[in-house]
Structures are given as structure tokens and as C-alpha cells.
C-alpha positions in Angstrom: -36.3 122.7 -2.3 -33.6 123.3 0.3 -32.4 120.3 2.2 -31.2 120.6 5.8 -27.6 119.5 6.1 -28.1 118.2 9.6 -30.9 115.8 8.4 -28.5 114.5 5.7 -25.8 113.7 8.3 -28.3 111.9 10.6 -29.5 109.9 7.7 -26.0 108.9 6.7 -25.1 107.8 10.3 -28.2 105.6 10.4 -27.2 103.9 7.2 -23.7 103.2 8.4 -24.9 101.9 11.7 -27.3 99.5 10.0 -24.6 98.2 7.7 -22.2 97.5 10.6 -24.9 95.6 12.5 -25.9 93.4 9.6 -22.5 92.5 8.1 -21.3 89.9 10.8 -24.5 87.8 10.1 -24.0 87.8 6.4 -20.3 87.0 5.8 -17.2 85.5 7.4 -15.0 88.6 7.2 -15.6 89.5 10.8 -15.9 86.0 12.3 -12.8 85.2 14.4 -11.3 81.7 13.8 -8.3 80.5 15.8 -5.2 79.6 13.7 -3.7 76.1 13.8 -1.0 77.3 16.2 -3.7 78.8 18.5 -5.8 75.6 18.5 -5.5 73.4 21.6 -4.5 69.8 21.0 -7.2 67.2 21.5 -7.0 65.4 24.8 -5.5 61.8 24.6 -8.1 59.0 24.9 -8.5 57.8 28.5 -6.7 54.5 29.1 -8.9 51.5 29.7 -6.6 50.1 32.4 -4.4 51.9 34.9 -0.8 52.5 33.9 1.6 49.7 34.7 -1.0 47.0 34.7 -1.6 44.5 31.9 -4.7 45.2 29.8 -7.9 43.6 31.0 -8.5 41.7 27.7 -5.0 41.2 26.1 -5.0 39.9 22.5 -4.9 36.1 22.4 -1.5 34.7 21.3 -1.5 33.0 17.9 -2.1 29.3 18.3 0.8 27.0 17.1 -0.1 24.7 14.3 -1.6 21.5 15.6 0.1 18.3 14.7 -1.9 16.0 12.5 -3.4 13.2 14.6 -5.2 10.0 13.8 -8.9 10.7 13.9 -10.3 7.1 13.5 -9.5 3.8 15.0 -8.4 2.5 11.6 -5.9 5.4 11.2 -4.6 4.8 14.7 -4.2 1.1 14.0 -2.2 1.7 10.9 0.0 4.1 12.7 0.7 1.5 15.4 1.7 -1.1 12.8 3.7 1.2 10.6 5.7 2.5 13.7 6.4 -1.1 14.8 7.4 -2.2 11.3 10.0 0.6 11.2 11.0 0.3 14.8 14.4 -0.7 16.3 13.2 -3.8 18.1 13.4 -6.8 15.8 10.9 -8.8 17.9 8.3 -6.0 17.4 9.1 -5.7 13.7 8.6 -9.5 13.3 5.3 -9.6 15.2 3.9 -6.5 13.4 4.9 -7.8 10.0 3.5 -11.2 10.7 0.0 -9.9 11.7 -0.2 -8.1 8.3 -1.2 -11.5 7.1 -4.6 -10.7 8.6 -5.1 -7.9 6.2 -5.8 -9.4 2.7 -6.4 -7.5 -0.5 -4.7 -4.4 0.9 -1.8 -2.8 -1.1 -0.3 -1.2 2.0 0.0 -4.4 4.0 1.5 -6.2 1.0 4.0 -3.4 0.4 5.1 -3.4 4.1 5.6 -7.2 4.1 7.5 -7.1 0.8 9.8 -4.4 2.1 10.5 -6.5 5.2 11.7 -9.4 3.1 15.0 -7.5 2.9 15.2 -6.8 6.7 18.6 -7.5 8.3 17.1 -9.9 10.8 16.1 -13.4 9.7 13.1 -13.6 12.0 11.7 -10.4 10.4 12.2 -11.8 6.9 10.5 -15.1 7.9 7.6 -13.2 9.3 7.3 -11.2 6.1 7.3 -14.4 4.0 4.7 -15.9 6.2 2.5 -12.8 6.1 2.5 -12.6 2.3 1.2 -16.2 2.2 -1.4 -15.7 4.8 -2.8 -12.6 3.0 -2.7 -14.5 -0.3 -0.6 -11.9 -2.1 -0.1 -13.6 -5.5 1.6 -10.5 -6.7 4.4 -11.3 -4.2 5.1 -14.8 -5.6 8.3 -13.7 -7.5 9.7 -12.2 -4.3 8.8 -15.3 -2.3 10.7 -17.4 -4.8 13.7 -15.2 -4.2 13.2 -15.7 -0.4 13.5 -19.5 -0.8 17.1 -18.8 -1.6 17.6 -17.0 1.7 20.7 -18.1 3.7 18.6 -18.6 6.8 16.5 -21.8 6.8 13.6 -20.3 8.6 13.1 -17.7 5.9 13.3 -20.3 3.1 10.8 -22.5 4.9 8.4 -19.6 5.5 8.6 -18.6 1.9 8.0 -22.2 0.7 5.0 -22.5 3.1 3.5 -19.3 1.7 4.0 -20.5 -1.9 2.3 -23.7 -1.0 -0.7 -21.9 0.4 -1.1 -20.1 -2.9 -0.7 -23.4 -4.8 2.6 -22.5 -6.4 4.5 -25.7 -7.3 7.9 -24.1 -6.7 7.3 -24.6 -3.0 7.9 -28.3 -3.5 11.6 -27.6 -4.1 12.2 -26.8 -0.4 10.2 -29.8 0.9 11.9 -32.1 -1.6 15.2 -30.8 -0.2 14.2 -31.6 3.3 13.3 -35.1 2.3 16.2 -35.9 0.0 19.0 -33.6 1.1 19.1 -31.5 -2.0 16.8 -29.6 -4.3 15.8 -30.8 -7.8 17.7 -28.0 -9.4 20.8 -28.6 -7.3 22.1 -28.5 -3.7 20.0 -26.3 -1.4 20.5 -24.3 1.7 18.5 -26.2 4.3 19.8 -29.7 4.1 23.3 -28.4 4.9 22.0 -27.3 8.3 19.8 -30.4 9.2 21.2 -30.3 12.7 19.3 -27.1 13.3 16.0 -28.9 12.6 16.7 -31.1 15.7 17.3 -28.1 17.9 14.1 -27.3 19.9 14.9 -23.6 20.1 15.5 -23.4 16.3 12.3 -25.3 15.6 10.5 -22.7 17.8 12.1 -20.0 15.7 10.9 -21.7 12.5 7.5 -21.9 14.1 5.0 -24.5 15.2 1.4 -25.5 14.6 -1.0 -27.4 16.8 0.1 -30.9 15.6 -1.3 -30.6 12.0 1.5 -29.1 10.0 4.2 -26.4 9.7 3.3 -22.7 10.0 6.1 -20.3 10.8 5.6 -18.0 13.7 9.0 -16.3 13.3 10.0 -14.1 16.2 7.0 -14.9 18.5 7.5 -18.6 18.3 10.2 -18.9 20.9 8.2 -16.6 23.2 5.3 -18.9 22.9 7.5 -22.0 23.7 8.7 -20.3 26.9 5.2 -19.5 27.9 4.1 -23.1 27.3 6.6 -24.3 29.9 5.0 -22.2 32.5 1.3 -22.8 31.5 0.5 -26.1 29.8 -3.2 -25.2 29.3 -2.8 -22.0 27.3 -1.6 -23.6 24.0 -4.6 -26.0 24.1 -7.0 -23.1 24.4 -5.1 -21.1 21.8 -5.4 -24.0 19.4 -9.1 -24.2 20.1 -9.5 -20.5 19.3 -7.6 -21.1 16.0 -9.9 -23.9 15.0 -13.1 -22.0 16.0 -12.2 -19.2 13.5 -13.9 -21.5 10.9 -17.0 -22.3 13.0 -20.1 -20.5 11.5 -22.1 -20.7 14.7 -22.7 -17.1 16.0 -22.3 -18.4 19.6 -18.6 -18.9 18.8 -18.2 -15.2 18.1 -19.3 -14.5 21.7 -16.9 -17.2 23.0 -14.0 -15.8 21.1 -14.9 -12.2 22.2 -14.8 -13.3 25.8 -11.5 -15.1 25.2 -9.8 -11.8 24.3 -9.8 -11.1 28.0 -8.1 -14.4 28.9 -5.3 -14.4 31.5 -2.9 -15.8 28.9 -1.5 -13.5 26.2 -1.2 -16.5 23.8 -5.0 -17.1 24.1 -5.8 -13.4 23.8 -3.7 -13.1 20.6 -5.2 -16.3 19.2 -8.8 -15.1 19.9 -8.1 -11.7 18.3 -6.7 -13.4 15.2 -9.7 -15.8 15.0 -12.1 -12.8 15.2 -10.3 -11.2 12.4 -10.5 -14.3 10.2 -14.2 -14.7 10.9 -14.8 -11.3 9.3 -17.6 -10.1 11.6 -17.4 -6.3 12.0 -19.8 -6.4 15.0 -16.8 -7.3 17.3 -14.9 -4.1 16.4 -15.7 -2.3 19.7 -14.1 -5.3 21.5 -11.1 -5.5 19.3 -10.4 -1.8 19.4 -9.8 -2.0 23.1 -6.7 -4.0 22.6 -4.8 -1.7 20.2 -3.3 -0.1 23.3 -2.3 -3.3 25.1 1.1 -3.4 26.7 1.9 -6.8 25.1 3.1 -6.3 21.6 1.7 -9.5 20.2 -1.8 -8.5 21.4 -1.6 -4.9 20.3 -0.3 -5.6 16.8 -2.8 -8.5 16.3 -5.7 -6.2 17.4 -4.5 -3.4 15.1 -4.5 -5.7 12.1 -7.9 -7.0 13.1 -9.3 -3.5 13.3 -8.1 -2.6 9.8 -9.4 -5.8 8.3 -12.8 -5.7 10.0 -13.3 -2.0 9.3 -12.7 -2.6 5.6 -15.4 -5.3 5.7 -17.8 -3.0 7.5 -17.2 -0.2 5.0 -17.7 -2.5 2.1 -21.0 -3.7 3.6 -22.2 -0.1 4.0 -21.4 0.7 0.4 -23.3 -2.4 -0.8 -26.3 -1.4 1.3 -26.3 2.1 -0.3 -26.1 0.7 -3.7 -29.0 -1.7 -3.0 -31.1 1.1 -1.5 -30.4 3.3 -4.5 -31.7 0.6 -6.8 -34.9 0.2 -4.9 -35.7 3.9 -5.1 -38.2 4.8 -8.0 
């Protein structure tokens, strides 16, 4: 059979044309891709705020570390007393140390008072000796015996009084000296300065009690004497507040609470002290108001009362939880 050459050429051209049309759909050889140099850079992100203006929501600056602050009235009260005990004013130190006697059975109050027995000022040392006796710190008896040898008579008397409160017979050495001019174990320190005992100002520094005995008031004694000269009724009311500390009648609690607002700072301090000694935590809201008082004697007495009454309240709550736990099946 003879094939027409023209038909063969036409058939070949058809095959070639078909191959050229199908190749771009089946492979990448003929697909144009731009090179990296030919690619256009991506446009920058549009700014959220106009140029030259601060961002709408700038990042918040890092907060500086917050100083630790007292979070409870008890912590605030301790801070007040600790600052005063370490302060530069000897009068404030003496008063703050003295009111530590309102905080019995507390190692911190005992340690602060013991440390103050070596203070450079005699009124502070006397206040420390008195506080240790008022809080009944029998662990401090050896240090109080050392304080009876202090060169200042007010310190020796305060130490002897505290030892007597705790029924330690060594206290009689000082009182024997006052009576006979020398101690049983030899010449003492007080008798050589008997003239000081006749000085009203020195007696005020030694302290005074409402006609029933000797209780050293150290640095605040003279301030009270000066106040008495201006107001003859305040010491009588302050004495009544001191006696009422032992009255079990609940009505007395109300009377003492009202007396904390008296016009005389002597009466206010005496009422706060009496409330502390009564041990009724229900008066805490009233007492807490006076930890910021401008008068140091009131502020420090209130601070000691807050610490003591808060401890009583917490002990009562713990006891209630124990009792409730025992009642549960």
C-alpha cells in the first residue's frame, strides 16, 4: 500500500501541536516563576498610630516593689512600740518600755524590756525594770538582781519593786537599805543619796502611786506631777480607773471605755491601761483608735493594750475551735 507523503506530514504536525498544548498543564518546565531578585518586597505593616505621636496603648511600666506594710492592728501596734523603744527620745523610750508591762507571757515584750535595762538613760532602765515586774517575767529575775546594783537609785528601786511583785526575797535588800542605811550584804547605793528621796522632783522620777505604795512610773512620772499642778481632779479620776481594773462588773467596762475619751491625758492613759488589765477583747475597736494619738503616753499604752487583748481574743477563738471539734461526731 502506498502512503501519501502529504498525509504523513499533516499527521505529524497535528501530533506536535497537541503535545505543545498539553505540556504547560502537566509540568513546571514552562511555568514562569519570578526570581528572588525579581520579587517585590512585602509592604511594611501599617502603623497603628500616626508618626511622631505616642502609641495609643503604651506598655505599662514595671511596678516598683512595694514596701512591706503592717496589715493588722496588732502588727501596727508592735511597729509603733518597737520604733519608740529604739528611738532617740529618752522620754518616748521610757514610756514605750514601761507599757510593755501590759503584755505578759510574750517573749518579744520581755526581750525588749531586758534590752532596755542597759539603756544609757536611767529613766529608761527604771521603766524596763518596772515593766519586767508588771509582766511577771520570772525569767528576768537574774537581770533584775543585777539592776538592783544600778548607780541610779530609781533603777534600783524599780528593780526591787519588780522582784517583790514576783515574791523574790532579794528585793528586801533594797528596802532594808532604805530603812537602815545599808544593805545586809554591805553598804548599798541608795542610802548614800537619801537627800534625793526628799526632793519632790526626784520622787516624781522614782514614781508615785495613789497613796497605797511605791510603783515607779519612770520618765512619765514628772510629766504627771506637772499636770497635777494644773488639774487637781485628773489624778483622782486616774486613780479610780486604776482601781476599777479589778472590778468584775460589766458596767465598769463601759465606764472605762468612755473614760478613754476624757479631756485629761492622764485619765485616758489610765483607762486604756485598766482596759488592758481587764482582758476583755470586746473593747479592741475602742482601744485601736488611740494607737495614732498625738500624746505618746496614750499611743504607747493603746498599742500595748491592742497586742495583749488581741492575744486573748485569738486564744479564745482557738479554744472555741477545739471545743467545737470535740463536739463533732
